N, C-alpha and C positions, 0 to 999 in steps of 0.2 A: 324563544318565541316571539313572534313579531306582532306590532303594535298597531291600530288603525286609529283614525284621528277623523271626524268630521269636522267641516270647514264650515265659516260665516258665509252668508248671503253674500256677502258683498264679496272676498275674494275667490270665493266657486263662478260668479259671476264672469269675473276679469278670466283666471287660470283655466276654466273649464269648458267656455262658451260651446267651444264647437262639441265637447262630450257630452255636454248636457241637455243640447238640442237637438243632438244626433239621436238615432233609432238604438237601445241598449244592443250590443255586440250579442250574435249567439254564437256556439260554439263552433268551433271549425269544423265542418263538410269534409265528410272521410269516406272513401271510394274501398271496400276490401277485396272485389275481381269484380273482372270482367268475363262474361260467357258469348260466345267463344272470344280469345283472347288475339284474335289476327284474323286474318283472312288472305285470299291469291289477289294478286296483281289483276287489274281490269275488272273488281266484281262490286258490286253494290249488294248489302246485306245489311242484317239489323244483330245487333247484340246487345245483352245485359248487363249494366255493371247496378252491382248490392252495395250498398253502405249504409249511410248514418248523417242526416242531418242534409237533407238532400232538397227538400222541398222548395219550391220555385225555382228548381236546377233552370236554366235556359240556355249555355252553350256546352261545345267542345273543344275542345284545344289539344292536338295530335301532333308533337313535336316531326321539325320534319318536312318535308315538301311531299305534294302527292296524297294526302290521304284528305276526305273532308268529313264530316262527321257534324251531327244535327240531333238535338233532343226531339222526341215524338213523345214520349210519354213517362210522368213519375208514377211509382205506384208506392201507396204508405203501406206497411207493416203488416203480414195478414197472422194475428196471433188466433184464432179461433173462428170455428163456426157455427153459427145457433141451430136449433132443431130443425126452422122451417129449410135454410139455406143446404144445411145435408142433406134433408129427403127432397127437395128442388132436384141436387144434382144427382142424387140414385135415382128419379125417375130418367134423368135426362142421359144421364149413363146409360141406363138399359135402353130406353130408347132408341139411342145413336148406333148400340152393338146392335140391336133388332135389324134395324138398315143396313148394317155392314154385312151383317151376314146375310139378310135377302138378296143384297148386290154380288156375294161370291157366289150363291145359289144355295146355302147355307140354311138352315133354321133356326131360329132365335132360342136363345136360350141365358141363364141368369149368368152373373159374372161368378165366378167361385167365390161361398162367403157372403156374398152380397145378396140382397133384398131391395127390389124397385121398392121405392119409399111410396106410402099413401099418395091418393089421388087427392092432392087441394079443393075443397070445396070451389064450385064456378063463381060463388058472391067473393072466395076469400081476393085479394089485394096479389096484383103480381109480386112474386120475391123478388129481391133483389140480390144478385150474387156480388159476392165480394169484386173488388178491383184487384186482378193477378193476371199477369200476362201467361199464365197457363191457359187461361179462361179466352183468350182471345181466337178467334178463327180456329176454335177447337172442334167444329160440326163439321170440318173436312179431314180430322185425324183418322187415321188405320185403327182396326180393333186392336192392334199391340198398344198400340200410342194414348188410344181410350183405355186400356189397363195400367199403362204407367201413369196415367192424369189422375183414377180415382185413386189410385194408392196413395197417388201424393198427398192429393188433397183431402181425401176423408179421412186420413191419419194425421193431419196437421198438427192435432194438439197433442201427440205422441211427441213431435221433434221438439228439440232442447232448443229455447228462445238463444239467439245472438243478436243482440241488438244493432251491435257494429256493421250488418249484414244484410239488418230488415227489410229497408227501405231500398226499391228496386228502382234501376231507369231505363226505359226504351229507346235505345239508341241507331239510329240510321249512320253506315259508312260506306263509304263509296272511295274506293282505290282505282287512281289512275294504273294504264299499263304499265308506265315506264317508271313509277312507282320505284326507288330504292330499296330493293330486298331488304330485311332485317329486323332489328330491335327498334321501336318506336315506345313514345311516353304520351299516355292518355290523361287528359285532366277532366273535371267535368266544373262547370264554372257554373253558382251558386248566389242569391241574393248577401249569403254571408263571406264568401270571395272563392278562391281556389279548393279543390281538393288536393290531397298527395296524388302523384303521378302512380301508372301503375304499368306494365310492360305491354304492350301491344304489336306482334308481329304482323308483318309485311311478307308474304310468301309465295314462293313461283307454283306450284302442286296446286293439282286440284282440289279440293277442302270437301267434308263431310262431316254430320254429326252423327254422332250417337243417334240410337232410335229405343226409346224406352217404351216398353219393358225390353230390358235384352239380360236376364241374369237368370240363372237355373231353378229360382221359381217359378219364370213365368209359365202360364199353362201351356199342356203341352198341342192342346187343340190349335193355337194359334197360329195364322201363316208366319212361315220366314219373311222374315226380307231380302230382298236380294243380296248376295255376295258382292263385294266391292272391289271391282277393279283398282289392281295395281299400276303406276302409285298412286298411294292416296295421303292424304293428310286428314287424319280423326279429331275433330272437338269431342269433347267430354266432359264429364261431370261426374264426381262420387258420392252421392247424395247418400243418408243412414241407411246400414246395411244395405249398399250397392255395391253388386258385382256388374262388371262391360265385359259384353261380347259381342263380337261382331264377326261375321267370313270374308274370307279373302280368296281372289282368285290367283293362285299360283304356278307356277311351270318347272319342269323339273329344271335343275343346273341356276336356278335363279341365286346368288347370294342374297339375301333377304337379310334387310334390317330392319329393327323396329326401335327408336327409337323417342323415347317419351319427355315430354318437356314438361313439369310441373312446379318444382322448386326454382326453373329459371324463370316462371313465371312471375311468382308469387315468394320469395326468397325466403321470409319468415312469418310466422304467425306467432302473437304474442300470448292465447290461449291455448296451444295445444300442443303438447308433447312428443317428440320429439322437436318441435318447433317448423313444420311444416308438415306440408300431405306427402306420405312415403309409400309412393304407386309402386305395385310387382304388376311384372309380364309375363304372362304362358301362353304358350302356341301348341295347339293340338291339331290332332290330325284329322283325318276324315270319318275314322272310325272313335274320335274321341279320347286319343290318347294323347296323354300331356307329351310334348317330345322337346321342348326347351323351357326354362324358366332362368328369370332374371329379376334381381332386387335393388340393383345398382350398376353404375359402372364405374368398377375402382372405389374412388375415396369420393363420387358424385352419388349422392342421393337417388336420382334421376335415371333409370334403369335402360341401357341396350342390350338387347338382345341378335346376338347373328345365328343366320341358319344358313345352310344348303338344302335347297331345294330338291327332294327325293325323284318324286315324281308328279305328275300334274295331277292336282287334285284343290278342293276347297278347304282351306286352312281358318281355324277360328283362333282368334288373338282375346286373350282374357287380360281385363284391369282391372286391380282391385287395389286399395288400401292395405299395408303389410298386417296394420291390425285391426283391420275389418270397420275401422272407422269410416265417417262420410259425412262432408256438410257442402253445403252451396259455395266454398269457396275451393274445393278441392277441385281444382280447373285444371285437365291436361289437354296439351296436343301431341299426338304420336305422328310421326312420318313412320311408313310403311312401303317397303320398296328396295331396290337399288343405288340407294344415299352411299354415296361415297362418305367412307366414314375413315380417319384418319387416327390409327392407334398408336404409333410411336413416333416419334421425329429426332435427327441429330443434325446438329446440335443445335441446343435450343435457344440460340443467337449469335450474335458478331459485335464486333466494333464496329461503330457511327461513320458513316460514308466509305466501309469494306465492302467491297461486291461477295456477297454471299447467298448462296442455296443451302437447304439442308435436304437430307433423304427422309423421306416418308416411306411409311406402311401402312398395311388396313386393308381395308375393303372398297373394291368397286371404284379403285381411284384414278383409274389409267395413265398415271403417272408416278413415278417415286423420287419426283425433284417437287420442292415448293423453294421460289424466290422467295428470299426475306427482305424486307424494306427498311433501310440502315439510314433514310436520306436524314441529316442531323436536323434534331426538335427535342423537345423538354419530355414528350412522352418515353419514357424507360420502356415499358410494357407496351407489346404490340401484338395486333391480331390475326393472323392471315388464316386463309384455305384453299380450297380446292374448289372448283364450278364447271362442271362438263352440260351443257344444254340446259334444263330444267331444274336441273339436281345442284346443291349446296352443300359443300359437306361442313360437319362439325368445324367450331373454329378452333385451331391452336392458337398458343401464345409464345412468344419469347422475345428476349431481350434482346435492347439496342444499347451499348454501355461505349464509353468515354476511351474504357479501359484496352489496352491490346488484349487479346486473348491468341489463347493454345489448346492444342485439344493434347489430352492425357496421353501418354504413353505405355505401354504394357510392357514386361513387368514392373508391377508399379506395387505389389500385394502387399509387403514387407517394407518394415524400415530401411532394412540393407539394399532395398532396391528403390527406395525413392525417387521419386523422380525433381531433380535439381529446377527450382522455380525462383526468376529475376523478378522483384518488384516493381508495379505493381504491375498485377497480372491475372486475366478472370481463367480459367482452366474449365474446356468443354469434354465433360467426361461421362461414363455410365458405370454404374455397378449392374457389371453384365450376367450376375449369374448370382443366386442363394450362396450368403458366406463370403460375396469381395469384399474387398478392402481397396482402398487407392491412397497411398503415400506423397509428400512432397514435401521438400524440403527447402526452408526458407534461412537466409542469414538475417541477423537481427543485431541491432545493440542495447547496449542496456539503455532500460528510458524511450524504448521503442513502443509507440501505440501499435500494436499489429490487429488487424483487423481480419476475420476469416468468416464469409458469410455465402450457404448455399441459394443458390436459387434453381428450387424443383418443385415442389406442390405449389408455389405460386407461377410454376410456367407449366401445368396442368401434369406434372409428372407425377408417376404413384412410387418414389420414393420418398422413403420416412427415415432422411438424412439424423446422423447422428458425428458430431464434431466433436475430436480430440485434439489439444497442442499438446508435445510432447518435448522433452531435451533427449538430447542424443542415446539414453541410458535407458530411455523409455518411460521415466517419471512422468505422468501426465499432472499438469501444470492446470489447464481448465478442461471442460469438456460442456458440449450443450447438445442437447436434443431438438428441444420445440423452441420456437421465439415467435412470439405475436407480431404479426405485422398490422396492425388498424387500420392502413390503406388497403388492404383485402379483406373488405367487409364482409363478401360472399364464403371465404374461408372459415367453417368452425375447429377445423384441426389445424394448426399453425405448426406442420409439421421441416419447416427449415430451419436449418440453425445456425446460429450465431454467435462469435465470439471475437472480446475485444479486451486485449491483454495488456497489460503492461509489460515488456521484456524484463525479467531480472539482470541479464548479464549477455554481455557479448558472446554472441553464437551462433551453432545452426541448429534449428528447431524442428521438429516435423510434425506434421499439419497430416490425422487419420480423419477418412470417411469412410464410414460403413451405413448402411437399410437397418435402423434400429430393431426391425423388424425380423432380421437376417433371409429378406426377401431378394431379386433381384433376376433382371431379364434388359433384351436391349432397349425396352422403354423406360426404365430404370434411371433417365438421364438429368444431368445436370448442369448449371454453373458456378463457379467456386470463383469467391473473389478472395485475393489475398494481397494483400498492402495495406498501407497506413487510411487513417479512420478520413474519412470525409464528411463532415458536419454539413447535416442538412436541416431543410424540413418542409411539411407539404403541410397544408390546409383544406380541411372540408368543412363547410358552412352547413348549418342545419337550421330548423327544416327546408325543404326545396321549393316549397309554394308560402308566400307571406301574404294574409292579409291586411290590412290596413285603412281606418278611416283617411280621407283626406285630410290633411293639418293635423293627423296623429301620429302616435309613434309606433312599433310593433321590437320584439323582443328579439332574437335570433342566436344562436352558438356558433361561436369559430370553434374549431380545434386544431390543435399544431401537435402535427404528429413530427415529432422529433427525430433526427436520426444520428447516428454515434456520436454520442453524445453531445451535441448541441444545446445549449441551455439559455442561449440571449432571447432579448425580446423582439418581438415579433408585433411592425406596425403594419395595419388594417387598413385598409381604404378603398374606395368607388372607384372602380375602373371603368370610365367612357361611361358615366349615367347619366339618364334622364337631368335637365337640370332643376334645381329645387328640393333635390333630397340630399339628406343629409345622415354619417353615421355618428353616433356617437359612442365615446367608449372603445376605442378602436385600437387598444394596447394589449398584447399577449404580455403579463410580466415574465419576466426570467423565469425561468422553470418552471413556470406554469404550464400546462397542458387543453387549460379551454377557459374561456372568457363568455360572458352573455354581452352582446352589443344592441343599439338600437337600431333602429333604423326611421329615420322621419320623413313623412312624405308631404308634399308641398299643400296648400290649400284648396287644390280645386282637382276635383279625382278625374282619374284617365276611363275612357271608354274601353279601352282591352287591357289583359294585364300586361306588364313590362319584363322584361328580361334583363337581367342584372350580373354584374361579376364583380367580388372582390378581389383585393388582391393584396398578397402581404409582402414586406418587406423587413431585412433582417442586417446586421452587420456582421459578415463571415470572412477570419482573414483580412481584413481593412477593405473589402470591396462590399456593396450591395450589393444582396442576392433579393430577384423578384420571384414570388410563387401564385400563380393563381389558385384561389379558393375552388374548391371542386364541390360542387351544388351538392348533397345528400339527404337521405331521410336517418333521422336515431331510429333502430329497428327491433324491438323485444324479440326477443327468441324464449319460448319455451317460460314464461311469467319471470323470467330472470334476466338474463342476457341481452347485450348489447351490443348492437353492430352499426358500423357507419357505411351504409349501401349508397353508391353513387348513382346521382341524376343526370339524367341529359342538361339542364337547364334551372337558373335560380328566376322565377318568375314571381312578381309581386302586383298583387290586384291593390288596386286605389280605388275604395269605393265612399259611397258620403253625398250628402245633398250640395247643392254648388252655394258655399257657404265663405265667400273668401276672409276667410282671417289664419292671421299670424300664429302658428305654432308656439306653445312655448318654448323658451330656452335656456339652457344653463347658465347663469351669469358668473364672466370671468373665464380663465385660461388653466387648464395643468388638473393636476387632482390634487382633492378636496382632502386635508389633513385632520385626521380627527387622533386626539390623543385618547392616550390608554388610559380607560379608564374614567374617560371624560366625556364630553358632547362637542358638536361642531354644528357650524348653520350652514345649512345648503340654500344659497337663493336661487328661486324661478321667475326670472323675468316673463310676464305674460303677454299672452295678443290684446289685441285690440276688444271692447266689450262688445257685448253683442248689438244687434242691430235694433232685435225683437226682444220683449222681455220674457226672462224667462221663468217658469213657475218655481215659487218658493220651493214647495214640497219636494220638485226634483232635486234641487239642489243640495237641500238639508239629507237626501239620501242617497249623496256620493261620498265616498271613503277611499279612503286613501291604506296602500299594507305594503310593506318592503317585501317583493318576490324573490323568494330563496335567498335569503342575504346570506354570508359568512354566521358562523352561531357568533353569539355575541353585542351582532346588533342590533337594534332596535330603533325604531322610529317614535320619540318619544313627545315631539310638539311639531306644532303644523301653525304658522301665524300669519298675518297679514303685515308687507311693507309696503311702500310707498310705490313701487315699480313692478309688486308681486306678490310672492309669497316666499316665506321661510320655512324650512323643513330641520328639524333639527334633531341629529341621530347622537343616539348612546352608546357609547362602548362602555363593555364588562370587561374589566382587568383581567378579572379570572376565565373569559372563556377566549380571549382572543390575546394574536402575540404582534406586538411591535412588527415593522418592516413589513406588515401583510398588506398585496394591493390588488384591486381587483375595481367592479363596478358593480354600486347599486342599483337596480332595478325597481323603480317604485309603481307598484299597480293600481290602477283605478278603476274602479267598484259602482254599479248602480245596485243598491240593496232595499228592498221594501220590508217595511219593518211586519211583524209577526203583529195577526188578526186573532182578536181573542174568538172562542167557538161560540153561536148563535146556543143561549138555553134553548133546550126541547126538540132540538132540531137532530142532536146524537151526531154533530158534525165535527170530528177536532179542531184546535184553532190551527190556521194557517203560519206556518214555519217562516222562519226568512228567506228571502229569494236573493241571488247575489247572480250579477250578470256583468261579466267585464267590459268595461270600456278602453282598453290598453292601459299601457301603461307612459310614464313621464320618458325622455329623453336619458340614456344611460349615466350616473354620476360615478367618474373615475374617484378612488379614493386611496389613501396611505393612512395607517396606523402609525403614529409615533410616540416616543417615550415623551410622557410629561414635563 
């Protein structure tokens, strides 16, 4: 249980001068989708961002160069329409429909299932319609668009509310003609700081947006939208009950690729099962017959449809959710045309510094070779692809390793024909038919630590590997099917196998690699590392957007992803940071996978967000190894699972008034020792007293609380000292363990007391309201025996 303590006015005046005089912090702003989630080079257009806590949004930040964006307007959530608004919308819809029909030479008629709202009395005040992006410029909409708009707005009360994406922001985006194509990240800047990043794409192809109403429920008398010319990239949303259909012109002989990007834009949804928008795509001929269907691409939930066009005609593309769900963040971008698409590649990597080419196969490639970048560098996994004119192929992944490599030699389908390996080595191979197995012999001595690791699924191979280590008699010593690699935050099936085995005797051993689902093809490629363990680590830091008051502190998490048995301590530092910032608690204890640290900002705010880097250092084999911490988002999937999804940059927004005060600091160096079953005092040195008086009732409302402490540690007391305050931390001997090392985070809250209800007015008493004012610098501690 965590304990709270109110402080005396005198202590608070010195300790929390900056916090008490600042405005109470709001919850961190959040964005859940962008629509559309990208655009073409050289174009200006508008997009919508849906999210929460976005009021007062004032800026847009896009990673990389060549993309400018500005905020046009913020829209509050629209929950429902009152009677007068509904009737006014019905009147306007009917009038506009009659106008469109007259322009087309037709006769006016009512919307199916709708009536024109009653006329308002001449003396009535004009009805004020809600602020909503769909009601801007709606007088220029076509008949089909009016039908879609009326269905969405007049049925809004039937929609399931989702506060996390209920607010909207209209943004104008301009992409430079020379902007580098590919993925970017977009964040919004608000009075409460930066939002989380979302993917935004810069493309090469002409783009269009789906036109609602475009599903099978549309009235048959609505004029058709013109068929789209290929190639094209179509942006769309699948809303509740929605099925999107649009026609395209195709010519005989075209090798058509329909490539949907949905999970690539929003990888995880916390409140939906299976944890993402799962689109399907179908292609219909001119007679309305379904001729091709896809609901995924191998292990990727985003489907890809391949079809060679048999005759010149107009074809219809249908996109829907596989479970017929829908909501605003079910956003997609679909490429339709003769896109180069790589379906297989071999080998899946090479040794660093070696000239290397891979053979590739697929659709519309124009080449069967891909040059691999093997220049020295820390990045082990790299991406490549084919570009032809305005086309970019799908990206493929490959590895660049320090280890020498070779190609498997057939036949090696049994232990008797196993290929002899000299360690260390990385083998490039393929399970090229169902039931295939690859065998490799290795020599080892008793006590050697042998590692066998498959790189397949992490390199976009469909292989679902299974590894076995046997002796020459065939006895299985160890085996592994799946091994989780937390560096791969976008994978949900960690299909690559991993073994780390202490060899029992001197001799020859056999490593067997198969596909666990008994599948196989030329696409089922792999790289198999065989050799000694290579202890190492990688770091992730979450979240990738930090918001902090000037002179205050903010908590962040550093995750240690340990490899090949490395269990040592990792020290974390700021790397090339702006002056005045301080990282507290930057040690990940031996064996621990995560630690929460704090970043303390200097006393003055900064007009723009700042980019930061964290670096971890550890001792390995007598050497100091340095690794950069990759900014990431700790994302939830389907109410339960969590994934570390990498971001492009770590940004810090420092806000607050221009009150120059020194932030509180922890007195002394090193860890605070807390006796098992006892208490320990933590001394906090305070900054200068405020220049202006602070309201006593504001100070009395400030509370302290341990934030996510280890079980058994509580805040027992807070008292004033000569140069600051003292926190008394209590350790429960039954719940704590000697030797535990970690950081304590002390959260600061502004709490308003409850108010009694007033007699006779029927209003209930107002409950306590708590708002975060930030945290104190992290307090490193160790629990010791008494």
